[in-house]
NUTIRO-637239 format. One record per residue: residue number from 0; residue in three letters; y negated, z, x negated of N, C-alpha, C in turn. Coordinates in steps of 0.001 Angstrom, whole numbers, plus 500000, padded with zeros to 6 digits. Layout:
// NUTIRO-637239
PT,NUM,ALA,Y,Z,X,Y,Z,X,Y,Z,X
...
END
This chain:
// NUTIRO-637239
PT,0,MET,970987,467616,869910,970472,468983,870695,970425,469995,869729
PT,1,ILE,968812,470520,870158,968508,471587,868693,969266,472862,869675
PT,2,TRP,969663,473846,869605,969701,475129,869319,968907,476262,868771
PT,3,CYS,968276,476904,868914,967855,478095,868581,967929,479650,868114
PT,4,ARG,968034,480313,867362,967978,481544,867902,967195,482838,867967
PT,5,PHE,966450,483190,869171,965204,483595,869668,964740,485010,869857
PT,6,GLN,964058,485729,869767,963515,487013,870332,962438,486922,871255
PT,7,SER,962353,486822,872659,961252,487372,873444,961292,489172,873808
PT,8,GLY,960050,489910,873535,960200,491157,873548,961406,492190,872688
PT,9,LYS,962136,492528,874124,963585,493341,873121,964779,492349,872562
PT,10,ASP,964495,491696,874213,965989,490268,874121,966352,489350,872679
PT,11,VAL,967199,489183,872172,968143,488471,871007,968591,487362,871776
PT,12,SER,968691,485940,871332,968876,484718,872178,969370,484020,871370
PT,13,TYR,970707,482931,871869,970798,481254,871245,970096,480945,872128
PT,14,GLY,969319,479948,872224,968397,478906,873283,968902,477532,872948
PT,15,ILE,968380,476810,873664,968233,474702,873684,966906,474427,873734
PT,16,VAL,966415,474349,872864,964558,473380,872763,965102,472054,873222
PT,17,ASP,964133,472174,874347,963585,470632,874892,962085,470324,874682
PT,18,GLY,961513,469961,874041,960355,469697,873663,959308,471018,872961
PT,19,GLU,958259,471872,873620,957827,473086,873692,958360,474136,874982
PT,20,THR,959727,473842,875089,959898,474442,876113,961851,475267,875404
PT,21,VAL,962262,476624,875786,963362,476821,875291,963984,477613,876177
PT,22,THR,965245,477449,876497,966379,477739,877568,967314,478830,876987
PT,23,ALA,966961,480144,877398,968336,481033,876868,969298,480785,877356
PT,24,VAL,970657,481021,877043,972023,480862,876633,972518,481863,876395
PT,25,GLU,974043,482263,876743,974237,483333,876808,976189,482495,876371
PT,26,GLY,976315,483419,875171,977379,482973,874154,977331,482447,873043
PT,27,LEU,977587,481775,872221,977735,480674,870897,977105,479503,871416
PT,28,PRO,976643,478769,870412,976185,477472,870463,977600,476919,870446
PT,29,TRP,978082,477326,869264,979547,476371,869207,980633,476725,869484
PT,30,GLY,980949,477870,870497,981716,478388,871002,981571,478748,873132
PT,31,GLU,982036,479582,873312,981653,479235,874749,980378,479872,875285
PT,32,HIS,979822,479217,876161,978222,479393,876288,977628,479580,877720
PT,33,ARG,976823,479691,878192,976396,478963,880047,974981,479336,879725
PT,34,LYS,974193,477962,880272,972609,477836,880291,972342,479162,881311
PT,35,THR,970968,479430,880804,970463,480597,881958,969149,479888,882727
PT,36,THR,968776,480163,883144,967595,479685,883669,966364,480548,883673
PT,37,ARG,966338,481289,882336,965368,482166,881469,965371,481033,880517
PT,38,THR,963676,480624,881015,962692,479752,879851,961740,480498,879373
PT,39,HIS,961516,479996,878681,959967,480668,877526,959704,479459,876603
PT,40,ARG,957790,479181,877380,957528,478711,876158,957243,478695,874599
PT,41,LEU,957927,477770,873753,958481,477541,871994,957528,478283,871507
PT,42,GLY,956341,478369,871610,955012,479283,870846,954948,480897,871153
PT,43,GLU,955562,480868,872509,955906,482370,872905,956634,483548,872509
PT,44,VAL,957454,482663,871836,958561,483635,871586,958906,483892,869941
PT,45,LYS,959494,484594,868991,959331,484398,867581,961293,483731,867215
PT,46,LEU,960869,483133,866824,962391,482182,866484,962571,483139,865225
PT,47,LEU,964284,483382,864896,964661,483973,864397,965749,483008,862685
PT,48,ALA,966350,483261,861994,967400,482608,861677,967984,482206,862047
PT,49,PRO,968608,480875,862805,969612,479971,863236,970729,480842,863581
PT,50,LEU,971048,481504,862745,972233,482491,862812,972694,483241,861332
PT,51,VAL,973357,484141,861565,973859,485261,860358,975255,484823,860088
PT,52,PRO,975581,484194,859362,976667,483797,859041,977576,484301,858246
PT,53,GLY,978712,483857,859304,980196,485024,858554,980500,485401,857112
PT,54,THR,980446,483434,856554,980260,483411,854714,979409,482901,854851
PT,55,PHE,978840,482904,853557,977261,482191,853273,978285,481610,852176
PT,56,TYR,978878,480507,852164,979230,479307,851000,977926,478661,850223
PT,57,CYS,977995,478297,849130,976310,477717,849042,977715,476430,847162
PT,58,ALA,976971,475561,847738,977437,474265,846790,976880,474447,845261
PT,59,GLY,977559,474226,844525,977392,474367,843105,975986,473139,842666
PT,60,VAL,975818,472770,841286,975294,471449,841150,976011,470392,841793
PT,61,ASN,974953,470080,842061,975318,469379,843408,974161,467960,843489
PT,62,TYR,973641,467872,842663,972914,466067,842337,972534,465861,841313
PT,63,ARG,972622,464303,840559,972634,463775,839587,971538,463754,838153
PT,64,SER,970307,462809,839515,969273,463536,839049,968710,465090,838962
PT,65,HIS,969342,465855,839178,968833,467579,839042,969220,467865,837805
PT,66,VAL,970285,467074,837493,971449,467366,836204,970744,467092,834525
PT,67,ILE,970581,465537,835621,969502,465099,834262,968124,465461,834009
PT,68,LYS,967755,465751,834370,965997,466336,834607,966057,467222,834003
PT,69,MET,966236,468308,834758,966909,469947,834372,967232,469922,832738
PT,70,ALA,968424,469123,832545,969211,468759,831271,967554,468734,830034
PT,71,ALA,967313,467221,830577,965854,466986,830049,964657,468458,829535
PT,72,LYS,964695,469020,829889,964047,470189,829974,964620,471133,828968
PT,73,ARG,965562,471120,828903,966151,472321,827927,966374,470936,826491
PT,74,ASN,965945,470312,826657,966487,468966,825140,967682,469695,824967
PT,75,ALA,968759,469260,826230,970197,469233,826349,970624,467845,826465
PT,76,GLU,972327,467588,826556,972724,466393,827128,972953,466955,828976
PT,77,PRO,972824,466134,829828,973156,466698,830989,975235,467343,830702
PT,78,LYS,975123,467782,831657,976296,468206,831876,976876,467892,833795
PT,79,PHE,978152,466884,833729,977993,466784,835667,979116,467555,835738
PT,80,PRO,979266,468112,837175,980675,468458,837397,981872,467430,837904
PT,81,GLU,982955,468099,836709,983947,467697,837157,984910,467294,839189
PT,82,LYS,983996,468382,839550,984676,469183,840729,983840,469655,841812
PT,83,PRO,983445,469142,843314,983193,470659,844063,983858,472086,843526
PT,84,ASP,982092,472919,843632,982243,474637,842634,981313,475200,843427
PT,85,ILE,982336,476029,844384,981658,477037,845754,981447,478076,844920
PT,86,GLY,979587,478169,845657,979882,479899,845249,979518,480785,846638
PT,87,TYR,978875,481828,846541,978538,482368,848179,977248,483080,847670
PT,88,ARG,976542,483219,848644,975204,483866,848810,975708,485167,849166
PT,89,SER,974162,486241,849823,974200,487091,850451,973411,487321,851815
PT,90,PRO,973837,487617,853057,973501,487441,854553,971854,488262,853581
PT,91,ASN,971948,489201,853658,970679,490385,853145,969965,489670,853096
PT,92,ALA,970024,488363,852244,968495,487267,851784,968006,486853,852838
PT,93,ILE,968728,486366,854181,968049,485195,854541,967300,486146,855773
PT,94,ILE,965930,485191,855697,964601,485254,856346,964601,483922,857408
PT,95,ALA,963786,483810,858282,963649,482862,859379,961909,482300,859133
PT,96,GLN,962207,480765,860003,960995,480307,859939,959489,481122,859264
PT,97,GLY,958877,480329,858735,957273,482082,859305,957172,482958,858354
PT,98,GLU,958359,483521,857880,958443,485432,857188,958451,485343,856251
PT,99,ALA,957796,485906,855818,956924,485629,853812,958213,485575,852839
PT,100,ILE,958452,485050,852249,959079,485006,850954,958318,486301,850063
PT,101,VAL,958673,487815,849657,957887,488168,848622,958516,488378,846955
PT,102,LYS,957370,487688,846382,958055,487786,845329,957842,489308,844219
PT,103,PRO,959080,490136,843613,959254,490971,843672,958152,491403,842044
PT,104,LYS,957426,492424,841976,956342,492593,840208,957045,492362,839906
PT,105,ASP,958725,492267,839248,958823,491965,838149,959345,490643,837647
PT,106,ALA,959130,489833,838844,959673,488630,838834,958475,487899,837691
PT,107,GLY,959434,486871,837020,958624,486046,836366,958008,484739,837242
PT,108,GLU,956874,483863,836296,956508,482849,836500,957965,481389,837102
PT,109,GLU,958659,481960,836859,959230,480646,836986,960339,480992,838643
PT,110,PHE,959824,481345,838864,960164,481861,840763,959583,480592,841544
PT,111,GLN,961406,479511,841312,961255,478330,842322,961921,477895,843904
PT,112,TYR,961786,477033,844019,962960,476979,846380,963013,476023,845056
PT,113,GLU,964106,475748,845779,965506,474781,846106,965767,474537,847571
PT,114,ALA,965158,473428,847728,965239,472757,849593,966979,472201,849606
PT,115,GLU,967634,472985,850195,968591,472522,850994,969459,472128,852385
PT,116,LEU,970317,471212,852296,970864,470966,853712,971272,472201,853909
PT,117,VAL,971856,472355,855213,973089,473580,855214,973711,472781,856469
PT,118,ALA,974934,473058,856328,975751,472595,857042,976481,473912,857771
PT,119,ILE,976356,473581,859891,976664,475195,860292,977998,474598,860624
PT,120,VAL,979614,475349,860458,980648,475408,860676,980877,475491,862505
PT,121,GLY,981507,474475,863213,982060,475374,863980,983148,475298,864947
PT,122,LYS,984539,474971,863195,985431,475358,864434,986229,475622,862676
PT,123,THR,987071,475991,863432,987795,476888,862365,988622,475466,861386
PT,124,ALA,989072,475678,859903,989165,474444,859313,990154,474805,858157
PT,125,LYS,991401,474273,857795,992407,474958,857117,992760,473467,856810
PT,126,ASN,993003,472566,855189,993658,471345,854958,993205,470528,855387
PT,127,VAL,991943,470203,855223,991394,469404,856630,991480,467471,855652
PT,128,SER,991342,466552,856530,991894,465494,855716,990618,465146,855950
PT,129,ARG,989703,463968,854720,988120,463883,854462,987638,463043,855572
PT,130,GLU,989097,462260,856612,989006,461317,857722,988287,462333,859238
PT,131,LYS,989104,463880,858785,988020,464724,860016,987532,465983,859597
PT,132,ALA,986794,465765,857845,986394,466813,857507,985013,467317,858205
PT,133,LEU,984259,466248,858799,982830,466223,859296,983356,467171,860850
PT,134,ASP,984438,466700,861130,984838,467161,862462,984337,468795,862570
PT,135,CYS,984442,469689,861970,984832,471066,862005,983124,471552,861843
PT,136,ILE,982257,470866,861551,980562,470808,861324,980511,470898,862609
PT,137,PHE,979421,471683,863386,978602,471756,865238,977772,471200,864152
PT,138,GLY,976656,471611,863619,975301,470554,863505,974544,471216,861858
PT,139,TRP,973217,471088,861753,972331,471323,860343,971116,471861,860588
PT,140,THR,971324,473043,859552,969865,472945,859610,969364,473309,857725
PT,141,ILE,968251,473802,857588,967583,473772,855766,967242,474866,855368
PT,142,GLY,967890,474941,854449,967846,476355,853414,966648,476686,852327
PT,143,ASN,966121,477528,851604,965579,477635,850684,965948,478487,849959
PT,144,ASP,966544,478534,848735,967662,478518,847898,966628,479578,847056
PT,145,VAL,965978,479881,847002,964718,480788,846098,965221,481514,844888
PT,146,SER,965095,480818,843942,965114,481330,842506,964662,481710,841908
PT,147,GLU,964885,483152,841019,964292,483521,839853,964841,483761,838214
PT,148,ARG,964571,482675,837855,964763,481376,836782,965396,482861,835112
PT,149,VAL,964324,482996,835435,965300,483846,834139,965658,485677,834150
PT,150,TRP,965941,485643,835253,967170,486619,836306,968773,486155,835869
PT,151,GLN,968703,484373,836693,969261,483938,837169,970188,482903,835339
PT,152,ARG,969636,483519,834232,969724,483138,833061,970353,484158,832377
PT,153,GLY,969730,485531,832795,970134,486799,831767,971270,487469,832243
PT,154,ASP,971119,487778,833812,972342,488390,834393,973464,487719,834301
PT,155,ARG,974654,488789,834449,975907,488393,834709,976566,487582,835576
PT,156,THR,976153,487851,836578,975836,487897,838056,974463,486563,838190
PT,157,LEU,974489,486398,839843,973219,485871,840331,972999,486875,841468
PT,158,TRP,973451,488202,841142,972873,488861,842601,971724,489319,843003
PT,159,ARG,970758,489336,842344,969022,489399,842137,968817,488061,842106
PT,160,ALA,968981,487214,841275,968245,485940,840983,968365,485325,842401
PT,161,LYS,969150,484999,842769,969772,484566,844038,969176,485156,845515
PT,162,ASP,970333,486460,845778,970048,487414,846743,969480,488911,846677
PT,163,THR,968762,488622,846276,967352,489661,846743,966399,489359,847585
PT,164,ASP,966252,490495,848446,965666,489907,850220,964488,489501,850376
PT,165,THR,964980,488833,850999,963825,487669,851423,963724,486077,850730
PT,166,PHE,965607,486080,850001,964944,484824,849354,966119,483546,849849
PT,167,LYS,965953,483852,851250,967471,483288,851295,966578,482434,852936
PT,168,PRO,965450,481855,853131,965021,481140,854086,965973,479538,854289
PT,169,MET,965661,480394,856146,967137,479319,856603,966542,479404,858758
PT,170,GLY,966360,477699,858823,965680,477518,860000,965098,476561,860124
PT,171,PRO,964353,475526,861055,963599,476716,862177,964960,476612,862688
PT,172,TRP,965757,475843,862739,966738,475833,864052,967868,474960,863691
PT,173,ILE,968847,475018,864368,969962,473956,864394,970107,472492,864941
PT,174,VAL,970401,471465,864730,970286,469886,864831,971622,469556,864993
PT,175,THR,972108,469174,865889,973691,468337,866523,973440,467224,866281
PT,176,GLY,974459,466386,865785,974525,464749,866154,973819,464373,865380
PT,177,LEU,973360,464978,864080,972986,463738,862503,973706,463207,861980
PT,178,ASP,973569,462188,861116,973770,461863,859870,973583,462210,858269
PT,179,TYR,974060,463363,858215,973076,463567,856394,973047,462251,855704
PT,180,LYS,973591,461430,855908,972747,460719,855035,971873,459603,854808
PT,181,LYS,971364,459440,855657,970485,458881,856229,969229,459818,856796
PT,182,MET,969036,461295,855808,968384,462212,855899,967636,462362,854310
PT,183,ARG,966270,462953,854327,965493,462692,853166,964587,464042,853254
PT,184,THR,964370,464643,852433,963921,466053,851725,963376,466183,851054
PT,185,ILE,961650,466284,852036,961053,466138,851393,959991,467894,851563
PT,186,VAL,959594,467888,849797,958558,469435,849624,957313,469725,849168
PT,187,LYS,957067,470562,850133,955727,470731,849783,954955,472265,849424
PT,188,LEU,954061,472323,848404,953692,473441,848345,952078,473449,848520
PT,189,SER,951850,474112,849414,950768,474037,850207,949399,472927,850361
PT,190,GLY,950714,472506,850996,950604,470571,851233,950408,469625,850634
PT,191,ARG,950919,469983,849352,951039,469533,848265,952174,468643,847897
PT,192,VAL,953030,467612,847809,953977,467581,847702,955214,467568,846459
PT,193,VAL,955972,467829,846193,956413,468237,844964,957564,468166,844819
PT,194,ASP,958299,467928,845642,959785,466987,845623,959415,466130,846838
PT,195,ASP,960774,464657,846357,961037,464091,847516,961940,462931,847111
PT,196,PHE,963682,463675,847793,964612,462648,847845,965418,462584,848630
PT,197,ALA,966387,461266,848571,967617,461342,849788,968368,462503,850045
PT,198,THR,968308,463225,851023,968892,464493,850912,971105,464015,851100
PT,199,GLY,970988,462948,851305,973251,462481,851045,973309,461971,849486
PT,200,ASP,972288,461482,848762,972272,461257,847344,973126,462415,846710
PT,201,MET,974153,463439,847046,974993,464118,846355,976259,463460,845301
PT,202,ILE,976796,464230,844548,977663,464316,843315,978593,464105,844044
PT,203,PHE,979134,465033,844266,979852,466035,845974,979610,465954,847275
PT,204,ASN,980090,464828,847793,979292,464908,849824,979903,465882,850803
PT,205,VAL,979668,466152,851471,980091,467112,852645,981682,467294,852554
PT,206,GLU,981930,465449,852900,983515,465555,853302,984258,466333,851908
PT,207,ASP,983889,466051,850632,985096,466287,849576,984465,467900,849498
PT,208,TYR,983698,468715,849962,983621,470255,849563,984490,470840,850986
PT,209,ILE,984084,469911,851907,984884,470631,852820,986588,470313,852537
PT,210,VAL,987203,469290,851889,988615,469321,851622,988951,470015,850601
PT,211,ALA,987955,470142,849731,988420,471295,848223,988815,471990,848860
PT,212,MET,987327,473204,849893,987278,474433,849873,988997,474832,850851
PT,213,THR,988836,473673,852183,990163,474652,852918,991456,473961,852713
PT,214,LYS,991711,473764,851593,992503,473943,850289,993019,474811,850133
PT,215,TYR,991907,475864,850341,992032,477235,849685,991490,478641,850584
PT,216,VAL,990898,478027,851663,989835,478966,851786,990043,478893,853174
PT,217,THR,990255,479118,854703,989859,479326,855931,988029,478970,856633
PT,218,LEU,987947,477919,856862,987003,478280,857123,986572,478222,858741
PT,219,HIS,985714,479229,859530,984948,480092,860845,984069,479533,861698
PT,220,PRO,984316,479273,862527,983017,478754,863353,981775,479542,862957
PT,221,GLY,980212,479254,862511,979495,480455,861926,978984,480428,860598
PT,222,ASP,979840,480678,859715,980400,479826,858046,979224,478606,858015
PT,223,VAL,978719,479450,857465,977416,478135,856812,977624,477412,855265
PT,224,ILE,977625,476100,854744,977802,475268,853482,976325,475079,853134
PT,225,TRP,975689,475638,852297,974079,475106,851524,974635,474202,850728
PT,226,MET,974141,473071,850331,974975,472155,849935,973771,471433,848658
PT,227,GLY,972802,472293,848196,972923,472300,847008,970904,471544,846645
PT,228,THR,970747,471235,846045,968956,470867,845689,969487,469413,844344
PT,229,ASP,967832,468640,844347,967791,467199,843850,966181,467965,842827
PT,230,GLY,966000,466952,842622,964927,466929,841452,964596,468454,840290
PT,231,VAL,963679,468611,840163,963315,469925,839899,962024,470783,839842
PT,232,PRO,963122,471580,840508,961328,472351,841545,960256,473136,840476
PT,233,SER,960022,473568,841813,958629,473774,841035,958584,475348,840875
PT,234,ASN,957128,475637,840490,956876,477276,840606,956128,477871,841703
PT,235,MET,956485,478769,842798,955823,479274,843398,954686,480277,843224
PT,236,LYS,953922,480366,844055,953032,481089,843556,952838,481931,844104
PT,237,VAL,951682,483192,844681,951827,483870,845527,950576,483140,846266
PT,238,GLY,950659,483335,847078,949308,482567,848392,949416,481352,849228
PT,239,GLU,950576,480669,848020,950871,479245,848361,951992,479764,849637
PT,240,VAL,952347,478172,850759,953107,478152,851472,954261,476694,851206
PT,241,CYS,955259,477657,851280,956602,476508,850868,956886,476050,851569
PT,242,GLU,957091,474153,852617,957061,473677,853552,958830,472576,852578
PT,243,ILE,959491,473004,853543,960312,471880,853367,960893,471100,854768
PT,244,GLU,960795,469932,854249,961112,468918,855552,962290,468212,855448
PT,245,ILE,963637,467986,856251,964306,467181,856706,964883,466541,857743
PT,246,THR,964955,465198,857623,964825,464086,858686,965728,464628,859545
PT,247,GLY,965123,464739,860608,966177,464595,861988,965900,466200,862496
PT,248,ILE,965559,466819,861259,965913,468861,861774,964277,469183,861975
PT,249,GLY,963593,468954,860949,962771,469477,860937,961862,470400,859935
PT,250,THR,961105,471369,860173,960735,471217,858572,960230,473122,858933
PT,251,LEU,961009,473716,857306,961003,474884,857292,959841,475717,856068
PT,252,SER,959140,476673,857038,957595,476826,856754,957860,478602,855819
PT,253,ASN,957542,479298,854825,957444,480148,855003,956330,480329,853634
PT,254,PRO,955325,481263,853391,954369,481756,852888,954754,482892,851351
PT,255,ILE,954368,482329,850475,955283,483201,849164,954277,484298,849242
PT,256,VAL,954752,485610,849079,953422,487179,849001,954370,487700,848005
PT,257,ALA,953035,488720,847697,953601,489681,846495,954076,490563,846910
PT,258,GLU,954889,491752,846279,955570,493022,846385,954327,493997,846846
PT,259,ALA,954176,494853,847575,953866,495918,847670,953824,496954,847198
END
């Protein structure tokens, strides 16, 4: 099933997408809800970010090829994480499908995408076993963990390198019932393929993260976990469009514009 969050006029609602039609739903996709009789043409509504997360979690370095290739750029030996490592992002940076990624005036050339699978938590989870780890996941969407690398290397925290306004495109919607281990991620800049990798080829998979996280923190419905990226991200330039496609979900597309 495909769930979206959309705006029609002044009304904001979750909806179920069926082809080119969206039906408004009262309630939350992962909670009590009821389909209404209000339907719209998908092209006539504004897609919003598929949710505003309660807690915005993100996996640390999580793809072997990414570690190797990034180390090679630095003429260094690759160092692989020994355990799942979790960070946080800020909801203020979230934008929706089609909205513009704004490159700040003082951002450098190393202004890059990171194509990520996003897991949407649908059930409260604490001390979860590996066998039941995916039971708490409601569905999946796409995230672009936009990063300014000079800031990332120079600041003590990642507050502006990762969390500047518009740096976290997410969408276009949430899809349920998918097997993330069968997905593929393709990234394009203005139609040119710049990355192509197996989405599920993670150092620590989704189950690993859920088991590790729920030992210490409680996951709640509406939380999100961004699962990291592979490859060596390319620089994004003003005027380009970044498209991230993940099998079974669709394409998240955002233009890059200069700060006014």
